[in-house]
C-alpha positions in Angstrom: -15.1 52.7 12.0 -15.2 50.9 15.3 -16.7 47.4 15.7 -17.0 45.1 18.6 -13.5 43.6 18.2 -11.4 46.6 17.2 -10.7 49.9 18.9 -10.8 53.4 17.3 -7.4 52.9 15.6 -8.6 49.7 13.9 -6.5 47.4 16.0 -7.4 45.0 18.8 -7.2 46.6 22.3 -4.3 45.4 24.4 -5.4 42.6 26.8 -5.2 43.5 30.5 -2.0 42.3 32.2 -2.4 39.0 34.1 -2.9 39.5 37.9 0.4 40.0 39.7 2.2 41.2 36.5 3.4 44.7 36.3 2.1 46.8 33.3 4.5 49.1 31.5 3.8 52.8 31.0 2.8 52.3 27.4 0.1 49.8 28.4 -1.2 52.1 31.1 -1.3 55.1 28.8 -3.1 53.1 26.1 -5.7 52.0 28.5 -6.2 55.5 29.9 -6.5 57.1 26.5 -8.8 54.3 25.2 -11.2 54.3 28.2 -10.6 57.8 29.6 -10.1 59.2 33.1 -12.1 61.9 34.8 -10.6 63.8 37.7 -12.9 66.2 39.6 -12.3 68.2 42.7 -13.2 71.4 44.5 -10.9 73.6 46.6 -12.5 76.1 48.9 -10.7 78.7 51.1 -12.8 80.1 53.9 -11.9 82.6 56.6 -14.2 82.8 59.6 -17.1 81.2 57.6 -16.5 83.7 54.7 -15.8 82.0 51.4 -12.8 83.7 49.9 -12.0 81.5 47.0 -13.5 78.4 45.3 -11.7 76.5 42.6 -13.6 73.8 40.8 -11.4 71.4 38.9 -12.7 69.0 36.1 -10.1 67.1 34.1 -10.9 64.6 31.4 -8.0 62.6 29.9 -8.9 60.8 26.7 -7.7 60.3 23.2 -8.9 62.7 20.5 -11.0 59.9 18.9 -12.7 59.2 22.2 -13.3 62.8 22.9 -15.0 63.2 19.6 -17.2 60.2 20.4 -18.2 62.0 23.6 -19.0 65.2 21.7 -16.0 67.1 22.9 -14.4 69.0 20.0 -13.8 72.5 21.3 -10.2 72.6 19.8 -11.7 72.4 16.3 -13.4 75.8 16.8 -10.8 77.6 18.8 -9.0 80.1 16.5 -5.8 79.7 18.5 -5.7 76.0 17.8 -7.4 75.6 14.4 -5.6 77.3 11.5 -8.7 77.1 9.2 -10.9 78.9 11.7 -8.3 81.5 12.3 -7.9 82.2 8.5 -11.7 82.5 8.1 -11.9 84.9 11.0 -9.0 87.0 9.8 -10.4 87.0 6.3 -13.8 88.2 7.6 -12.1 90.9 9.7 -10.0 92.0 6.8 -13.1 92.4 4.6 -14.9 94.4 7.3 -11.9 96.7 7.7 -11.6 97.3 3.9 -15.3 98.2 3.8 -14.8 100.6 6.7 -11.8 102.2 5.1 -13.7 102.7 1.8 -16.6 104.3 3.7 -14.2 106.7 5.6 -12.4 107.6 2.3 -15.7 108.4 0.6 -16.7 110.6 3.5 -13.4 112.3 3.4 -13.7 113.0 -0.3 -17.2 114.4 0.2 -16.0 116.5 3.1 -13.0 117.9 1.2 -15.3 118.8 -1.8 -17.6 120.6 0.6 -14.7 122.4 2.3 -13.3 123.5 -1.1 -16.8 124.8 -2.1 -17.1 126.7 1.2 -13.6 128.2 0.8 -14.4 129.3 -2.8 -17.7 130.8 -1.6 -15.8 132.8 1.2 -13.2 134.0 -1.4 -16.0 135.2 -3.7 -17.8 137.0 -0.9 -14.5 138.6 0.2 -13.8 139.8 -3.3 -17.3 141.2 -3.6 -16.9 143.1 -0.3 -13.6 144.6 -1.4 -15.1 145.7 -4.7 -18.1 147.4 -2.9 -15.7 149.3 -0.7 
């Protein structure tokens, strides 16, 4: 898809502005997305040499094509961002729930048959006891 002359979109990359010329926002954004920018930093909050909080920041700003080249594609597998993944997950969960409902209903049917049988047995015993009296 890419070759030595064209970028990921199949077009020639924009030449850098000549020295002393100002670049517009579109040129800057295109260069940033094409090349990428990494911003990293750590924030630590200490009180009397006791570390209370540490925040590590890592920010990568690139185009989607460049991110895929780098092996970053987490959005394709995130159910909140990828509708196909979400549908598959919901379908699998739906099938598991249907199987669970069927198993519970079969247990309920077996239990109600056993309950009816034990009720009938009790009624027969009660009738026999009243006849003996």
